[in-house]
N, C-alpha and C positions, 0 to 999 in steps of 0.2 A: 551782470551781477555775478561775484565771485563767492563761493562757499568754501571756506577751509574746513577740514575734517569731514569731507562729503562721504566718505565710506564709513564713517562711524555710525552709531545707532541714532543718535539724535540728529546729526548732520544729514544723514540719509533721508530721514522724514521730512526735514526741512526742505531738501532738494525736491522731493516728491510734491510737496505743497506748493513750491515755487513753480514747478512745471505746470501743475493743475491750474494755477492762477495765470498761466501764460507767460511767465517770465523767460527770458533767455538766460540760461545758467551755464556758468562755467564753474568747474569744482577742481581742487587741488586734491591729489591724492599720492600716497607714497608707495602702495602695493598695486599689483595689477588686478587683484581680486576685487570685484564689485559686490555691494551688499544684496546676498540672495534674497532678502526678505522685501525688497522693493521690486515692483513690476518691470521687467525688461524693457517694455514699450517707454516707460519713464526714463530708465537709465540711458536709453539710445539718444535721448534729446539732449543729454548733458554734453557739453565739451569737457573732457576729462583732461587735465594737465598734470604731467608727472612733476612733483616736487614736495617740498617740505617746508614748513614755516621757520624752520632753522637754517634753511638756505636761502639766503636773501635774494640771490641771483634768480632762482626759479621763482621766489615769491615775486618779486618785480615783474618778471615775465607773465606771471599768471595774473597779476592786477592791472597790468597795462590796458588801457581802454575801459576799465571797468568804471561805473559810476557809484558803486556801493559794495561792500563786503560783508558778508555774515561770518563772523569768526566762531567757528564750532570746534575747531581742533583743540584737543586737550588730552592729557592723560590722567586717568583715574586708577588710583592703587592705593590700599591700605597696608601694603608691604613695605617694610622699612628699607629693604634692598632696592626699591624703585625710587627712592626720595630724590636722589640727585637728578635722575632722568626726568622725572615728574616736574621739579622745580625748572629745568632747562626748557622743557616743552611749554609749560603753562605760563612761566614768568618771561623768560627771554624769547620765547616764540611769540607771546603777545607784543612785546615790545617791538619785535620785527615787523609785526603786522600793522600795528599803529604808525610806526615810523615810516614805513612804506606808503601807507595811506596819505599821510601828511605830505610826503615828497611828490606824490603823483597827484595831489590835489583831489583826492576822492571826496565825493560829496558827503557820504554817509556810511557809518559803521555800526553794526548791531553785535554786541559782544555776548557770547553765552557764558555767563558766570555760574554761580551756584549759590544756593542758600548757605552753603558750608562758609562762603566768604562773609557771610552776615554774624558768624559766631553760633555757639549752641550753648544750651544750659541743662543742668539736670533738675531745675526746680519747677518745671512745668510753666516757664515763661512763655509769653507770645512774642515772636520775632516779626518784624516789619522792615520796610526799606529804610526807616530811620535809624536803624540799629547801628550802633558804632563798634567797630572792631575792638575786642578786649583780648589780651593774651589770656589763656585759659587751660587748664590741663585737659578739656574736652576738645580742644582744637586739634584736628589731625594735620598731618604733614601736607594731605591734599587740601584741606581748608586754608592753611596759610599760603600755599602756592596759588590758589584762585583768588584770595584776597590781595595778594602781591600783584597778580596779573591784573586785577581791577585798578590798582593804583596807576599801572600804565595807561589804562583807558581814560582814567580821570586827568591824567597828564595831558592826553590828546585832546580832551575836551577844552582844557585850559589853553591849549595851542590852537583852537579855533575849528577841530574836526567835530562835525554833528554826530554825537554817539548816542546809543540807548544800550543799557545793560539790563538783561534779564537774568534772574537768579531762580532757575528751577530747583524744586526739591527733588527726591529721589524718583527717577523716571521709570514709569512702569509701561510695558507694552511688548509687542511681538518682534523679536530681533535674533541676533545670534546668541543663544543662551550660553556659550562658552566665554562671553566677554560682557563687561560692564554690568550694569544693574539687573541685566537680563538673567544673569547667572542665579538670581534669587529663584526664579522658575525652575531652573534645573536642579538647584539643591533641595527644593521642596519636592520635585518629582522623584528624585532618587531616594528620598526618605530622611527628611531633617528630623532629628529627635528633640531638638531644643527650641524653646520659645522665651521671649522676654516680655515684660509689660512696658517697656520704654516706649515712647510715643515720637513719631516722625511724620514729616509730611510726604506725600506721594502725589504724582501727577502723571496723566496719560501723555505718551511722547507725542501723539498727534494733536494734542491741545497745545503743547509748546510751540510746535511747528506753525500751527494756525496763528497763534498770537505773534510770533517773530514776524510772519509774512503780513499780518495786519499793520504792525509797527513800521514796517520797511518804508511805506509811502507817506508816512504821517510826518507832521511838522514837530513831533516831540523829539526834544534833544536834552541831554544832561540829566536825564532821569533814569532810575533803575526800577525794575518790577519783579516782585516775588511772584513766581509761577508755581503754585501749589494747590492742587485740587482739593484734597482733603487730609485731615491728620488723623491718623490711625494708630492704635498700639500695634507693635510688631506682631503680637500673637494673633490679631485679628487678620492681618495681611497674610500670614503663613497658613492660618486656617481656611481663608478663602482661596487661596491658591491650591491648597490640597483638596478642597471640595472640586475645584475645577478639573483635577487631574484624578478625581475619585480615589484620592490617597488617604491615609489615616493622618489626623491632625498631629502635629508635635506634640508631645506628652510630658515632657520634662522642663521644668522652669530653669532657665540658667540665671541663678542668683549671681551676683557679682563673684562670689568665690567659684561657683561651678563654671561660670563663663571663663573665668582665668585658666581653670583646668581645661575646659573643652577647647580653647583656641591652642593650648599648647599641645594637646592630643592631635588636633587637625593638622597643625604644622608638622608634627612627626609624620603622619599619615601622607601628608602631600609629598614628602620626600621620597617616600616609597612608591607612591602612583605616578609622580613626575608631574602632578598638576597642582596649580595653586589653589588654595582653599578660600572660599568666601569669607571664613571666619579667621580673623587675625587679631592680635592685639588691640589694634585700633577700631576695627568693626566691632568687636566684642564691647568695646567701651562706649561706642555709638549706641549700641542696642540697649543700653541701660539708661541712657539720658531720656529726658521727657522735654521736647521743644515743639512748640505749635507754631505754625506759620500763618500770617494774616494775608489774605489774597484780595482784600478789598480794592488796593489801589489800580490793579489792572482792569478790574471791572468798572471802576470809574472812568478810566481814560478810554476804555474800549467798551461802551455800553452794550453793543451787540455781541461782545465775546462771552462764552460761558464754559465752564469746565464740565467734562464728561463724568458721570458717577463711577467712583473707583470700582465698585462692584462689576460694572459693566465692562469696564476696561480689563479687569481680570479674567472675567469670564470669556471674552473674545480672544484674549491672547492665550489662554489656556487651551481653547478649541484649535487656534492655529499651531500650538507647540504640539498637540497631540496628532494633527495631520502631519507635521514635519517628521515626527517620530514614526508614525506609521508608513510613511512613504520613503523613509531612510533604508 
């Protein structure tokens, strides 16, 4: 079993679940650093292969002898300067993965996509797996890259590869809060003044890992599944995280006009502090939209699977982040 993106937030939890279920795991990684938020005894059971999904030679070496691959490697960014790299990783990289899997006659591929690939609305619509991609001002560069990546997977399905696509919403849990969606926790911990009343889906990282591992040995193919636990307004999410950290709730509503001012201020601030901001033009735009995600399909196909209540996920994650801060 090969996992790409094994050192990333979601990929690391998928590896953990695979090891717990007794799978022999090989994982592709670009750096020497392993995810500190996964227990060492788990990581020691993984055969780590140095390589990159953009390096076809290393990808072939990593995939040789495998019967299946879970493709979790991707780049997430809402910064315009990362656009080219993101498209290369997400689209070209996925193309390399499916082409190599086809060439080596792998039995199965599970592709980690995103609900972003389904599109987004601002009218309070409900989105499910049947949603057709539409060009929209609400689609970010990341969303477009993940949609195009899915097209590579659908091509592989047409060419005979057994594939399943999962579309997680915003992933919540304990990880490296300097990266990915984990940075939401750090931003609130450091004192987030703004909130919005936009609506989005959120899901526990461990729930995604469990669903993926349950889908792995199944005979399901040519299907995609929305993995989203609950739909919350952003204000409620920020308030619950603040409660977990014993911090003040964000108190200033970021209306569209104020959000436009705020992301510009954060951009200037990020230049001086030398760190990227969670608030960008694209993330500010997303925070104003209202999109609900329907998770009924995965529950129909996997009757024994259930989502963790989001309040529980947030509470446990906050406890672990506080332990990390106190031990640093």
